[in-house]
All heavy atoms as TSV, in Angstrom:
chain	resi	resn	atom	element	x	y	z
A	1	VAL	N	N	110.424	119.492	103.659
A	1	VAL	CA	C	109.191	119.994	103.048
A	1	VAL	C	C	108.079	119.913	104.073
A	1	VAL	O	O	108.001	118.990	104.867
A	1	VAL	CB	C	108.835	119.183	101.788
A	1	VAL	CG1	C	107.484	119.536	101.251
A	1	VAL	CG2	C	109.892	119.370	100.729
A	2	SER	N	N	107.202	120.873	103.999
A	2	SER	CA	C	106.123	120.948	104.972
A	2	SER	C	C	105.055	119.891	104.714
A	2	SER	O	O	104.940	119.341	103.615
A	2	SER	CB	C	105.478	122.331	104.913
A	2	SER	OG	O	104.755	122.466	103.699
A	3	GLU	N	N	104.289	119.644	105.743
A	3	GLU	CA	C	103.169	118.713	105.612
A	3	GLU	C	C	102.176	119.222	104.566
A	3	GLU	O	O	101.541	118.445	103.852
A	3	GLU	CB	C	102.484	118.521	106.967
A	3	GLU	CG	C	101.423	117.453	106.964
A	3	GLU	CD	C	101.946	116.083	106.543
A	3	GLU	OE1	O	103.079	115.723	106.927
A	3	GLU	OE2	O	101.217	115.367	105.822
A	4	GLU	N	N	102.074	120.535	104.453
A	4	GLU	CA	C	101.185	121.134	103.452
A	4	GLU	C	C	101.616	120.740	102.027
A	4	GLU	O	O	100.779	120.427	101.189
A	4	GLU	CB	C	101.194	122.650	103.615
A	4	GLU	CG	C	100.242	123.370	102.694
A	4	GLU	CD	C	100.233	124.864	102.963
A	4	GLU	OE1	O	100.166	125.257	104.142
A	4	GLU	OE2	O	100.288	125.621	101.981
A	5	MET	N	N	102.920	120.746	101.781
A	5	MET	CA	C	103.420	120.353	100.460
A	5	MET	C	C	103.181	118.873	100.209
A	5	MET	O	O	102.755	118.485	99.118
A	5	MET	CB	C	104.909	120.673	100.319
A	5	MET	CG	C	105.197	122.141	100.099
A	5	MET	SD	S	104.375	122.834	98.636
A	5	MET	CE	C	105.098	121.873	97.336
A	6	ARG	N	N	103.438	118.037	101.202
A	6	ARG	CA	C	103.189	116.599	101.026
A	6	ARG	C	C	101.718	116.339	100.753
A	6	ARG	O	O	101.381	115.510	99.914
A	6	ARG	CB	C	103.677	115.823	102.247
A	6	ARG	CG	C	105.139	115.510	102.189
A	6	ARG	CD	C	105.549	114.460	103.218
A	6	ARG	NE	N	106.904	114.754	103.609
A	6	ARG	CZ	C	107.262	115.514	104.629
A	6	ARG	NH1	N	106.377	116.047	105.413
A	6	ARG	NH2	N	108.532	115.742	104.894
A	7	SER	N	N	100.857	117.067	101.417
A	7	SER	CA	C	99.411	116.926	101.167
A	7	SER	C	C	99.069	117.348	99.744
A	7	SER	O	O	98.228	116.718	99.089
A	7	SER	CB	C	98.613	117.762	102.162
A	7	SER	OG	O	98.745	117.243	103.453
A	8	ALA	N	N	99.717	118.396	99.265
A	8	ALA	CA	C	99.479	118.843	97.885
A	8	ALA	C	C	99.979	117.791	96.895
A	8	ALA	O	O	99.295	117.507	95.898
A	8	ALA	CB	C	100.173	120.175	97.634
A	9	TYR	N	N	101.146	117.205	97.144
A	9	TYR	CA	C	101.655	116.139	96.278
A	9	TYR	C	C	100.683	114.951	96.278
A	9	TYR	O	O	100.403	114.359	95.239
A	9	TYR	CB	C	103.021	115.636	96.745
A	9	TYR	CG	C	104.159	116.613	96.672
A	9	TYR	CD1	C	105.238	116.497	97.541
A	9	TYR	CD2	C	104.191	117.648	95.744
A	9	TYR	CE1	C	106.313	117.371	97.480
A	9	TYR	CE2	C	105.260	118.538	95.685
A	9	TYR	CZ	C	106.311	118.393	96.554
A	9	TYR	OH	O	107.369	119.254	96.506
A	10	GLU	N	N	100.188	114.611	97.458
A	10	GLU	CA	C	99.263	113.483	97.575
A	10	GLU	C	C	97.967	113.747	96.805
A	10	GLU	O	O	97.481	112.877	96.068
A	10	GLU	CB	C	98.962	113.203	99.047
A	10	GLU	CG	C	98.128	111.965	99.265
A	10	GLU	CD	C	97.975	111.611	100.731
A	10	GLU	OE1	O	98.729	112.136	101.586
A	10	GLU	OE2	O	97.089	110.798	101.034
A	11	ALA	N	N	97.418	114.929	96.951
A	11	ALA	CA	C	96.178	115.273	96.242
A	11	ALA	C	C	96.396	115.260	94.735
A	11	ALA	O	O	95.550	114.765	93.973
A	11	ALA	CB	C	95.676	116.649	96.693
A	12	ARG	N	N	97.534	115.773	94.296
A	12	ARG	CA	C	97.824	115.779	92.855
A	12	ARG	C	C	97.986	114.354	92.337
A	12	ARG	O	O	97.530	114.019	91.252
A	12	ARG	CB	C	99.094	116.601	92.566
A	12	ARG	CG	C	99.475	116.618	91.104
A	12	ARG	CD	C	98.372	117.277	90.252
A	12	ARG	NE	N	98.608	117.119	88.860
A	12	ARG	CZ	C	97.985	116.233	88.058
A	12	ARG	NH1	N	97.077	115.419	88.561
A	12	ARG	NH2	N	98.268	116.168	86.786
A	13	TYR	N	N	98.615	113.517	93.125
A	13	TYR	CA	C	98.791	112.123	92.728
A	13	TYR	C	C	97.431	111.419	92.631
A	13	TYR	O	O	97.178	110.671	91.679
A	13	TYR	CB	C	99.710	111.391	93.710
A	13	TYR	CG	C	100.111	110.032	93.198
A	13	TYR	CD1	C	101.115	109.914	92.249
A	13	TYR	CD2	C	99.471	108.887	93.633
A	13	TYR	CE1	C	101.480	108.673	91.750
A	13	TYR	CE2	C	99.827	107.646	93.140
A	13	TYR	CZ	C	100.830	107.546	92.204
A	13	TYR	OH	O	101.182	106.310	91.703
A	14	GLU	N	N	96.565	111.673	93.585
A	14	GLU	CA	C	95.225	111.077	93.548
A	14	GLU	C	C	94.472	111.504	92.285
A	14	GLU	O	O	93.770	110.694	91.670
A	14	GLU	CB	C	94.441	111.449	94.805
A	14	GLU	CG	C	94.958	110.742	96.043
A	14	GLU	CD	C	94.350	111.253	97.336
A	14	GLU	OE1	O	93.860	112.412	97.374
A	14	GLU	OE2	O	94.379	110.487	98.310
A	15	ARG	N	N	94.608	112.773	91.898
A	15	ARG	CA	C	93.967	113.238	90.655
A	15	ARG	C	C	94.565	112.533	89.438
A	15	ARG	O	O	93.850	112.162	88.512
A	15	ARG	CB	C	94.092	114.754	90.512
A	15	ARG	CG	C	93.181	115.527	91.454
A	15	ARG	CD	C	93.084	117.011	91.111
A	15	ARG	NE	N	94.353	117.699	90.956
A	15	ARG	CZ	C	95.071	118.216	91.954
A	15	ARG	NH1	N	94.635	118.132	93.195
A	15	ARG	NH2	N	96.197	118.843	91.711
A	16	ALA	N	N	95.880	112.349	89.442
A	16	ALA	CA	C	96.539	111.669	88.326
A	16	ALA	C	C	96.100	110.215	88.234
A	16	ALA	O	O	95.899	109.689	87.133
A	16	ALA	CB	C	98.059	111.764	88.475
A	17	VAL	N	N	95.909	109.561	89.367
A	17	VAL	CA	C	95.399	108.181	89.366
A	17	VAL	C	C	93.982	108.167	88.794
A	17	VAL	O	O	93.659	107.348	87.934
A	17	VAL	CB	C	95.427	107.562	90.782
A	17	VAL	CG1	C	94.635	106.266	90.826
A	17	VAL	CG2	C	96.871	107.327	91.236
A	18	ALA	N	N	93.150	109.088	89.243
A	18	ALA	CA	C	91.767	109.159	88.759
A	18	ALA	C	C	91.705	109.414	87.256
A	18	ALA	O	O	90.801	108.914	86.573
A	18	ALA	CB	C	91.000	110.246	89.515
A	19	ASP	N	N	92.674	110.146	86.735
A	19	ASP	CA	C	92.733	110.449	85.300
A	19	ASP	C	C	93.424	109.352	84.495
A	19	ASP	O	O	93.564	109.481	83.277
A	19	ASP	CB	C	93.484	111.768	85.059
A	19	ASP	CG	C	92.710	112.981	85.535
A	19	ASP	OD1	O	91.480	112.875	85.737
A	19	ASP	OD2	O	93.335	114.041	85.705
A	20	GLY	N	N	93.890	108.303	85.179
A	20	GLY	CA	C	94.569	107.213	84.491
A	20	GLY	C	C	96.013	107.501	84.119
A	20	GLY	O	O	96.609	106.769	83.328
A	21	GLN	N	N	96.584	108.550	84.699
A	21	GLN	CA	C	97.962	108.930	84.380
A	21	GLN	C	C	98.992	108.331	85.328
A	21	GLN	O	O	100.153	108.180	84.959
A	21	GLN	CB	C	98.100	110.450	84.401
A	21	GLN	CG	C	97.234	111.150	83.398
A	21	GLN	CD	C	97.279	112.666	83.581
A	21	GLN	OE1	O	97.598	113.173	84.655
A	21	GLN	NE2	N	96.949	113.376	82.520
A	22	ALA	N	N	98.578	108.022	86.541
A	22	ALA	CA	C	99.517	107.553	87.560
A	22	ALA	C	C	99.204	106.119	87.959
A	22	ALA	O	O	98.090	105.626	87.783
A	22	ALA	CB	C	99.472	108.461	88.787
A	23	ASN	N	N	100.198	105.474	88.521
A	23	ASN	CA	C	100.110	104.082	88.959
A	23	ASN	C	C	99.169	103.963	90.160
A	23	ASN	O	O	99.514	104.370	91.260
A	23	ASN	CB	C	101.520	103.597	89.317
A	23	ASN	CG	C	101.578	102.146	89.698
A	23	ASN	OD1	O	100.566	101.514	89.950
A	23	ASN	ND2	N	102.780	101.620	89.761
A	24	GLY	N	N	98.013	103.396	89.934
A	24	GLY	CA	C	97.010	103.255	90.982
A	24	GLY	C	C	97.340	102.208	92.026
A	24	GLY	O	O	96.636	102.087	93.026
A	25	GLU	N	N	98.403	101.453	91.813
A	25	GLU	CA	C	98.795	100.425	92.783
A	25	GLU	C	C	99.600	101.000	93.944
A	25	GLU	O	O	99.821	100.319	94.934
A	25	GLU	CB	C	99.582	99.322	92.087
A	25	GLU	CG	C	98.742	98.553	91.080
A	25	GLU	CD	C	99.521	97.445	90.404
A	25	GLU	OE1	O	100.599	97.075	90.905
A	25	GLU	OE2	O	99.043	96.947	89.381
A	26	LEU	N	N	100.035	102.245	93.809
A	26	LEU	CA	C	100.814	102.876	94.881
A	26	LEU	C	C	99.898	103.663	95.806
A	26	LEU	O	O	98.988	104.345	95.352
A	26	LEU	CB	C	101.855	103.823	94.295
A	26	LEU	CG	C	102.948	103.198	93.437
A	26	LEU	CD1	C	103.823	104.286	92.832
A	26	LEU	CD2	C	103.783	102.229	94.252
A	27	ASP	N	N	100.164	103.570	97.083
A	27	ASP	CA	C	99.444	104.369	98.062
A	27	ASP	C	C	99.783	105.843	97.825
A	27	ASP	O	O	100.974	106.188	97.716
A	27	ASP	CB	C	99.868	103.943	99.470
A	27	ASP	CG	C	99.277	104.819	100.530
A	27	ASP	OD1	O	98.043	104.820	100.679
A	27	ASP	OD2	O	100.065	105.528	101.204
A	28	PRO	N	N	98.785	106.711	97.709
A	28	PRO	CA	C	99.065	108.127	97.440
A	28	PRO	C	C	99.987	108.795	98.466
A	28	PRO	O	O	100.827	109.614	98.087
A	28	PRO	CB	C	97.682	108.775	97.431
A	28	PRO	CG	C	96.772	107.669	96.999
A	28	PRO	CD	C	97.350	106.429	97.655
A	29	ALA	N	N	99.868	108.449	99.732
A	29	ALA	CA	C	100.757	109.037	100.747
A	29	ALA	C	C	102.197	108.586	100.523
A	29	ALA	O	O	103.134	109.381	100.661
A	29	ALA	CB	C	100.291	108.664	102.150
A	30	PHE	N	N	102.372	107.326	100.146
A	30	PHE	CA	C	103.709	106.815	99.851
A	30	PHE	C	C	104.271	107.500	98.607
A	30	PHE	O	O	105.434	107.910	98.579
A	30	PHE	CB	C	103.667	105.297	99.651
A	30	PHE	CG	C	104.991	104.715	99.282
A	30	PHE	CD1	C	105.994	104.571	100.228
A	30	PHE	CD2	C	105.241	104.308	97.981
A	30	PHE	CE1	C	107.224	104.044	99.872
A	30	PHE	CE2	C	106.470	103.780	97.625
A	30	PHE	CZ	C	107.461	103.641	98.576
A	31	ALA	N	N	103.452	107.649	97.577
A	31	ALA	CA	C	103.879	108.321	96.348
A	31	ALA	C	C	104.280	109.770	96.643
A	31	ALA	O	O	105.286	110.260	96.121
A	31	ALA	CB	C	102.776	108.268	95.297
A	32	ALA	N	N	103.508	110.445	97.479
A	32	ALA	CA	C	103.826	111.833	97.839
A	32	ALA	C	C	105.156	111.910	98.580
A	32	ALA	O	O	105.969	112.805	98.318
A	32	ALA	CB	C	102.705	112.419	98.695
A	33	SER	N	N	105.391	110.978	99.471
A	33	SER	CA	C	106.660	110.937	100.199
A	33	SER	C	C	107.819	110.680	99.239
A	33	SER	O	O	108.896	111.280	99.362
A	33	SER	CB	C	106.596	109.841	101.263
A	33	SER	OG	O	107.823	109.701	101.914
A	34	TYR	N	N	107.598	109.810	98.260
A	34	TYR	CA	C	108.622	109.515	97.253
A	34	TYR	C	C	108.938	110.763	96.430
A	34	TYR	O	O	110.104	111.084	96.197
A	34	TYR	CB	C	108.126	108.375	96.358
A	34	TYR	CG	C	109.068	108.018	95.248
A	34	TYR	CD1	C	110.181	107.223	95.491
A	34	TYR	CD2	C	108.838	108.450	93.948
A	34	TYR	CE1	C	111.053	106.883	94.471
A	34	TYR	CE2	C	109.697	108.123	92.922
A	34	TYR	CZ	C	110.799	107.333	93.185
A	34	TYR	OH	O	111.653	107.009	92.167
A	35	VAL	N	N	107.901	111.467	95.974
A	35	VAL	CA	C	108.101	112.688	95.202
A	35	VAL	C	C	108.891	113.705	96.033
A	35	VAL	O	O	109.841	114.323	95.530
A	35	VAL	CB	C	106.755	113.283	94.734
A	35	VAL	CG1	C	106.924	114.694	94.195
A	35	VAL	CG2	C	106.115	112.380	93.691
A	36	ASP	N	N	108.520	113.869	97.276
A	36	ASP	CA	C	109.214	114.793	98.170
A	36	ASP	C	C	110.694	114.436	98.271
A	36	ASP	O	O	111.562	115.305	98.144
A	36	ASP	CB	C	108.539	114.756	99.538
A	36	ASP	CG	C	109.178	115.690	100.541
A	36	ASP	OD1	O	109.557	116.808	100.155
A	36	ASP	OD2	O	109.295	115.287	101.712
A	37	ALA	N	N	111.000	113.158	98.465
A	37	ALA	CA	C	112.393	112.718	98.583
A	37	ALA	C	C	113.158	112.944	97.282
A	37	ALA	O	O	114.305	113.410	97.298
A	37	ALA	CB	C	112.438	111.242	98.981
A	38	GLN	N	N	112.531	112.625	96.166
A	38	GLN	CA	C	113.199	112.795	94.875
A	38	GLN	C	C	113.481	114.262	94.586
A	38	GLN	O	O	114.578	114.615	94.145
A	38	GLN	CB	C	112.374	112.174	93.744
A	38	GLN	CG	C	112.273	110.671	93.803
A	38	GLN	CD	C	113.636	109.999	93.790
A	38	GLN	OE1	O	114.516	110.355	93.015
A	38	GLN	NE2	N	113.810	109.036	94.661
A	39	LEU	N	N	112.491	115.118	94.800
A	39	LEU	CA	C	112.691	116.544	94.542
A	39	LEU	C	C	113.791	117.125	95.434
A	39	LEU	O	O	114.611	117.922	94.976
A	39	LEU	CB	C	111.389	117.308	94.716
A	39	LEU	CG	C	110.317	117.027	93.665
A	39	LEU	CD1	C	109.042	117.782	94.000
A	39	LEU	CD2	C	110.795	117.365	92.268
A	40	GLY	N	N	113.807	116.727	96.685
A	40	GLY	CA	C	114.853	117.201	97.590
A	40	GLY	C	C	116.235	116.790	97.116
A	40	GLY	O	O	117.177	117.597	97.123
A	41	THR	N	N	116.361	115.561	96.689
A	41	THR	CA	C	117.641	115.065	96.194
A	41	THR	C	C	118.059	115.796	94.919
A	41	THR	O	O	119.218	116.202	94.768
A	41	THR	CB	C	117.565	113.554	95.929
A	41	THR	OG1	O	117.276	112.889	97.164
A	41	THR	CG2	C	118.860	113.009	95.348
A	42	LEU	N	N	117.113	115.984	94.006
A	42	LEU	CA	C	117.426	116.671	92.754
A	42	LEU	C	C	117.863	118.113	92.998
A	42	LEU	O	O	118.838	118.588	92.397
A	42	LEU	CB	C	116.220	116.624	91.822
A	42	LEU	CG	C	115.826	115.215	91.353
A	42	LEU	CD1	C	114.453	115.246	90.707
A	42	LEU	CD2	C	116.870	114.622	90.440
A	43	LEU	N	N	117.167	118.805	93.878
A	43	LEU	CA	C	117.543	120.184	94.195
A	43	LEU	C	C	118.926	120.252	94.846
A	43	LEU	O	O	119.718	121.142	94.541
A	43	LEU	CB	C	116.493	120.826	95.091
A	43	LEU	CG	C	115.159	121.134	94.412
A	43	LEU	CD1	C	114.132	121.571	95.446
A	43	LEU	CD2	C	115.337	122.179	93.331
A	44	MET	N	N	119.216	119.308	95.719
A	44	MET	CA	C	120.525	119.268	96.367
A	44	MET	C	C	121.617	119.048	95.316
A	44	MET	O	O	122.669	119.699	95.353
A	44	MET	CB	C	120.564	118.148	97.407
A	44	MET	CG	C	121.890	118.027	98.131
A	44	MET	SD	S	121.926	116.687	99.329
A	44	MET	CE	C	121.644	115.267	98.277
A	45	ARG	N	N	121.373	118.168	94.378
A	45	ARG	CA	C	122.364	117.890	93.331
A	45	ARG	C	C	122.600	119.123	92.459
A	45	ARG	O	O	123.735	119.419	92.094
A	45	ARG	CB	C	121.913	116.707	92.488
A	45	ARG	CG	C	121.976	115.387	93.266
A	45	ARG	CD	C	121.611	114.215	92.419
A	45	ARG	NE	N	122.524	114.143	91.284
A	45	ARG	CZ	C	122.227	113.517	90.148
A	45	ARG	NH1	N	121.060	112.930	89.990
A	45	ARG	NH2	N	123.096	113.499	89.162
A	46	LEU	N	N	121.536	119.821	92.104
A	46	LEU	CA	C	121.701	121.039	91.311
A	46	LEU	C	C	122.479	122.092	92.092
A	46	LEU	O	O	123.354	122.771	91.547
A	46	LEU	CB	C	120.342	121.586	90.880
A	46	LEU	CG	C	119.623	120.771	89.809
A	46	LEU	CD1	C	118.198	121.288	89.632
A	46	LEU	CD2	C	120.385	120.783	88.491
A	47	HIS	N	N	122.169	122.221	93.366
A	47	HIS	CA	C	122.844	123.202	94.228
A	47	HIS	C	C	124.344	122.934	94.318
A	47	HIS	O	O	125.147	123.870	94.337
A	47	HIS	CB	C	122.211	123.204	95.613
A	47	HIS	CG	C	122.849	124.157	96.561
A	47	HIS	ND1	N	122.673	125.515	96.481
A	47	HIS	CD2	C	123.691	123.941	97.607
A	47	HIS	CE1	C	123.376	126.098	97.446
A	47	HIS	NE2	N	123.989	125.166	98.133
A	48	ARG	N	N	124.721	121.670	94.363
A	48	ARG	CA	C	126.152	121.355	94.479
A	48	ARG	C	C	126.875	121.383	93.139
A	48	ARG	O	O	128.075	121.163	93.071
A	48	ARG	CB	C	126.365	120.025	95.198
A	48	ARG	CG	C	126.019	118.811	94.408
A	48	ARG	CD	C	126.316	117.550	95.194
A	48	ARG	NE	N	126.021	116.389	94.363
A	48	ARG	CZ	C	125.660	115.225	94.820
A	48	ARG	NH1	N	125.539	115.031	96.121
A	48	ARG	NH2	N	125.420	114.235	94.001
A	49	GLY	N	N	126.127	121.650	92.066
A	49	GLY	CA	C	126.768	121.852	90.774
A	49	GLY	C	C	126.802	120.659	89.853
A	49	GLY	O	O	127.550	120.669	88.866
A	50	ASP	N	N	126.021	119.626	90.134
A	50	ASP	CA	C	125.964	118.484	89.224
A	50	ASP	C	C	125.468	118.932	87.853
A	50	ASP	O	O	124.751	119.931	87.732
A	50	ASP	CB	C	125.036	117.395	89.764
A	50	ASP	CG	C	125.621	116.627	90.935
A	50	ASP	OD1	O	126.679	117.028	91.452
A	50	ASP	OD2	O	125.008	115.625	91.344
A	51	ASP	N	N	125.820	118.184	86.833
A	51	ASP	CA	C	125.416	118.477	85.464
A	51	ASP	C	C	123.886	118.497	85.362
A	51	ASP	O	O	123.233	117.479	85.630
A	51	ASP	CB	C	125.988	117.408	84.524
A	51	ASP	CG	C	125.524	117.565	83.097
A	51	ASP	OD1	O	125.385	118.712	82.631
A	51	ASP	OD2	O	125.304	116.522	82.437
A	52	PRO	N	N	123.304	119.636	84.995
A	52	PRO	CA	C	121.842	119.740	84.946
A	52	PRO	C	C	121.178	118.728	84.008
A	52	PRO	O	O	120.098	118.225	84.303
A	52	PRO	CB	C	121.593	121.170	84.459
A	52	PRO	CG	C	122.825	121.913	84.834
A	52	PRO	CD	C	123.943	120.922	84.723
A	53	GLU	N	N	121.828	118.404	82.909
A	53	GLU	CA	C	121.252	117.424	81.989
A	53	GLU	C	C	121.200	116.035	82.626
A	53	GLU	O	O	120.219	115.308	82.481
A	53	GLU	CB	C	122.035	117.379	80.671
A	53	GLU	CG	C	121.523	116.347	79.690
A	53	GLU	CD	C	120.068	116.520	79.264
A	53	GLU	OE1	O	119.492	117.611	79.444
A	53	GLU	OE2	O	119.492	115.549	78.745
A	54	MET	N	N	122.236	115.675	83.353
A	54	MET	CA	C	122.239	114.371	84.028
A	54	MET	C	C	121.185	114.354	85.131
A	54	MET	O	O	120.482	113.356	85.300
A	54	MET	CB	C	123.623	114.074	84.607
A	54	MET	CG	C	123.732	112.683	85.187
A	54	MET	SD	S	123.501	111.352	83.983
A	54	MET	CE	C	125.020	111.479	83.075
A	55	VAL	N	N	121.053	115.440	85.857
A	55	VAL	CA	C	120.030	115.527	86.898
A	55	VAL	C	C	118.643	115.398	86.268
A	55	VAL	O	O	117.782	114.679	86.770
A	55	VAL	CB	C	120.161	116.837	87.708
A	55	VAL	CG1	C	118.996	117.012	88.672
A	55	VAL	CG2	C	121.481	116.867	88.456
A	56	ARG	N	N	118.420	116.062	85.146
A	56	ARG	CA	C	117.137	115.973	84.442
A	56	ARG	C	C	116.844	114.539	84.019
A	56	ARG	O	O	115.742	114.036	84.215
A	56	ARG	CB	C	117.137	116.879	83.211
A	56	ARG	CG	C	115.777	116.918	82.508
A	56	ARG	CD	C	115.864	117.493	81.109
A	56	ARG	NE	N	116.595	116.644	80.188
A	56	ARG	CZ	C	116.133	115.508	79.641
A	56	ARG	NH1	N	114.928	115.078	79.943
A	56	ARG	NH2	N	116.872	114.811	78.814
A	57	ARG	N	N	117.847	113.861	83.493
A	57	ARG	CA	C	117.651	112.476	83.058
A	57	ARG	C	C	117.362	111.559	84.238
A	57	ARG	O	O	116.521	110.662	84.150
A	57	ARG	CB	C	118.866	112.015	82.266
A	57	ARG	CG	C	118.974	112.747	80.922
A	57	ARG	CD	C	120.235	112.426	80.185
A	57	ARG	NE	N	120.211	111.016	79.777
A	57	ARG	CZ	C	121.297	110.335	79.434
A	57	ARG	NH1	N	122.485	110.919	79.445
A	57	ARG	NH2	N	121.204	109.083	79.071
A	58	HIS	N	N	118.049	111.772	85.337
A	58	HIS	CA	C	117.784	110.973	86.541
A	58	HIS	C	C	116.379	111.258	87.075
A	58	HIS	O	O	115.695	110.346	87.549
A	58	HIS	CB	C	118.832	111.246	87.611
A	58	HIS	CG	C	120.140	110.595	87.332
A	58	HIS	ND1	N	121.290	110.947	87.988
A	58	HIS	CD2	C	120.503	109.625	86.451
A	58	HIS	CE1	C	122.301	110.217	87.539
A	58	HIS	NE2	N	121.839	109.410	86.598
A	59	ALA	N	N	115.959	112.522	87.020
A	59	ALA	CA	C	114.607	112.876	87.467
A	59	ALA	C	C	113.566	112.154	86.624
A	59	ALA	O	O	112.596	111.604	87.156
A	59	ALA	CB	C	114.399	114.386	87.383
A	60	TRP	N	N	113.763	112.159	85.320
A	60	TRP	CA	C	112.829	111.462	84.423
A	60	TRP	C	C	112.741	109.988	84.805
A	60	TRP	O	O	111.639	109.441	84.953
A	60	TRP	CB	C	113.294	111.615	82.964
A	60	TRP	CG	C	112.437	110.868	82.007
A	60	TRP	CD1	C	111.274	111.301	81.438
A	60	TRP	CD2	C	112.652	109.540	81.536
A	60	TRP	NE1	N	110.754	110.313	80.635
A	60	TRP	CE2	C	111.588	109.227	80.676
A	60	TRP	CE3	C	113.640	108.591	81.749
A	60	TRP	CZ2	C	111.484	107.993	80.031
A	60	TRP	CZ3	C	113.539	107.366	81.117
A	60	TRP	CH2	C	112.472	107.084	80.271
A	61	LEU	N	N	113.889	109.352	84.994
A	61	LEU	CA	C	113.914	107.931	85.343
A	61	LEU	C	C	113.251	107.669	86.696
A	61	LEU	O	O	112.447	106.737	86.837
A	61	LEU	CB	C	115.353	107.428	85.345
A	61	LEU	CG	C	115.542	105.941	85.612
A	61	LEU	CD1	C	114.832	105.100	84.551
A	61	LEU	CD2	C	117.027	105.606	85.635
A	62	ALA	N	N	113.541	108.500	87.671
A	62	ALA	CA	C	112.993	108.307	89.011
A	62	ALA	C	C	111.473	108.420	89.025
A	62	ALA	O	O	110.796	107.749	89.804
A	62	ALA	CB	C	113.596	109.332	89.974
A	63	MET	N	N	110.911	109.252	88.161
A	63	MET	CA	C	109.465	109.463	88.163
A	63	MET	C	C	108.690	108.434	87.336
A	63	MET	O	O	107.471	108.346	87.443
A	63	MET	CB	C	109.143	110.875	87.677
A	63	MET	CG	C	109.697	111.955	88.588
A	63	MET	SD	S	109.112	111.786	90.292
A	63	MET	CE	C	110.244	112.874	91.143
A	64	GLN	N	N	109.385	107.625	86.569
A	64	GLN	CA	C	108.708	106.629	85.737
A	64	GLN	C	C	107.872	105.652	86.559
A	64	GLN	O	O	106.829	105.198	86.124
A	64	GLN	CB	C	109.712	105.863	84.869
A	64	GLN	CG	C	110.403	106.721	83.824
A	64	GLN	CD	C	109.411	107.434	82.942
A	64	GLN	OE1	O	108.601	106.817	82.257
A	64	GLN	NE2	N	109.455	108.758	82.959
A	65	VAL	N	N	108.339	105.336	87.748
A	65	VAL	CA	C	107.632	104.378	88.608
A	65	VAL	C	C	106.237	104.893	89.004
A	65	VAL	O	O	105.356	104.106	89.338
A	65	VAL	CB	C	108.472	104.044	89.864
A	65	VAL	CG1	C	108.552	105.222	90.811
A	65	VAL	CG2	C	107.918	102.827	90.564
A	66	LEU	N	N	106.041	106.191	88.934
A	66	LEU	CA	C	104.765	106.772	89.339
A	66	LEU	C	C	103.707	106.746	88.225
A	66	LEU	O	O	102.523	106.920	88.496
A	66	LEU	CB	C	104.964	108.224	89.783
A	66	LEU	CG	C	105.893	108.424	90.979
A	66	LEU	CD1	C	106.121	109.897	91.223
A	66	LEU	CD2	C	105.353	107.724	92.207
A	67	LEU	N	N	104.155	106.535	86.993
A	67	LEU	CA	C	103.217	106.571	85.868
A	67	LEU	C	C	102.368	105.306	85.801
A	67	LEU	O	O	102.780	104.238	86.238
A	67	LEU	CB	C	103.989	106.732	84.556
A	67	LEU	CG	C	104.785	108.023	84.406
A	67	LEU	CD1	C	105.522	108.012	83.074
A	67	LEU	CD2	C	103.889	109.232	84.517
A	68	ALA	N	N	101.188	105.459	85.201
A	68	ALA	CA	C	100.331	104.298	84.963
A	68	ALA	C	C	101.110	103.301	84.101
A	68	ALA	O	O	101.872	103.714	83.214
A	68	ALA	CB	C	99.046	104.738	84.279
A	69	PRO	N	N	100.939	102.018	84.325
A	69	PRO	CA	C	101.713	100.998	83.607
A	69	PRO	C	C	101.631	101.096	82.080
A	69	PRO	O	O	102.593	100.785	81.400
A	69	PRO	CB	C	101.110	99.688	84.084
A	69	PRO	CG	C	100.547	99.999	85.430
A	69	PRO	CD	C	100.078	101.431	85.333
A	70	ASP	N	N	100.538	101.553	81.532
A	70	ASP	CA	C	100.404	101.612	80.087
A	70	ASP	C	C	100.931	102.911	79.478
A	70	ASP	O	O	100.777	103.172	78.310
A	70	ASP	CB	C	98.944	101.416	79.672
A	70	ASP	CG	C	98.018	102.484	80.215
A	70	ASP	OD1	O	98.385	103.175	81.168
A	70	ASP	OD2	O	96.902	102.624	79.681
A	71	ARG	N	N	101.579	103.735	80.283
A	71	ARG	CA	C	102.093	105.027	79.800
A	71	ARG	C	C	103.498	104.885	79.307
A	71	ARG	O	O	104.374	104.394	79.761
A	71	ARG	CB	C	102.034	106.056	80.910
A	71	ARG	CG	C	100.598	106.380	81.271
A	71	ARG	CD	C	100.391	107.729	81.036
A	71	ARG	NE	N	99.272	108.495	81.135
A	71	ARG	CZ	C	98.795	109.203	80.122
A	71	ARG	NH1	N	99.275	109.111	78.939
A	71	ARG	NH2	N	97.809	110.014	80.289
């Protein structure tokens, strides 16, 4: 993924933190890198034919760490 995409993920994460939706204890650049890695892995799994429902469930679980603690 391009640096432009990582910057977009980082900016979106910062907005989510400001809105109280995301975990403010995580560094936004680190969170953006995590999102990039997760999305890449999920897309690779779909491409190789993994069960889409299982991929969706794993995606949901992987993103929970990014949510604000009270969510």
